C-alpha positions, -999 to +999 in steps of 0.1 A: +000+000+000+012+035-006+026+052+024+007+083+015-027+065+017-048+090+036-076+065+042-055+037+057-065+029+092-090+058+095-123+058+112-153+048+090-190+051+091-215+037+094-204+017+124-227-002+148-255-010+140-248-015+103-276-014+077-288-048+067-266-065+041-236-042+048-204-055+063-181-032+084-166-005+061-134-005+081-125-036+060-119-013+030-092+008+048-077-017+073-047-027+050-057-064+052-059-082+018-081-109+035-110-085+044-134-067+021-164-043+026-197-055+013-217-024+004-252-037+009-283-019-003-272+015+012-238+011-006-223+042+010-194+045+035-176+075+048-140+078+059-130+105+085-095+118+076-092+136+109-087+170+093-092+186+059-068+172+034-061+180-003-071+150-024-055+141-057-067+105-065-091+079-052-084+042-059-106+011-053-097-026-054-126-049-059-129-086-049-150-110-069-183-104-087-194-074-109-178-041-103-198-009-102-190+028-105-180+045-073-190+082-066-167+101-043-180+131-023-162+153+002-173+173+032-157+196+058-183+189+084-197+154+076-232+169+069-230+187+035-212+168+007-199+180-026-191+157-056-153+152-060-151+125-087-163+091-101-144+059-105-160+044-136-174+008-135-146-016-140-119+010-135-096+013-105-090+050-099-100+086-106-084+120-103-098+142-076-093+180-072-109+186-038-102+191-002-122+175+026-121+158+061-149+134+054-149+113+021-180+094+011-178+065-013-210+052-029-210+020-049-235+032-075-263+007-082-246-021-062-266-053-060-262-084-037-237-109-051-216-081-068-180-074-059-169-063-025-143-035-019-110-050-007-092-017-006-101+020-008-071+044-011-070+082-011-038+099-023-030+135-014-033+163-040 
């Protein structure tokens, strides 16, 4: 993993209780290749970077099944989010030109049985 991964080991949301069908999103940022986040019907997770960070690139590594597009949104306060970029279906990364403390990832149109997210990486801008 890149040493500059801003998401690695960070706090994620939702936590407990999780929406039905969703696994713990921390699995996407824990640095363990043997864990993966299953988005479930809500298909949205948020990473708290701890402070506002300039973002240059978002990367996703899928495991198994069909891969969907991922929408990336940023927020300074965790309440109001602004679109920052989209990782196209079947692609692994997208350039971002945004700053934010909270970064939301939405697996657009995700369905049960589709791929899980093994790794979500944020590189600085």
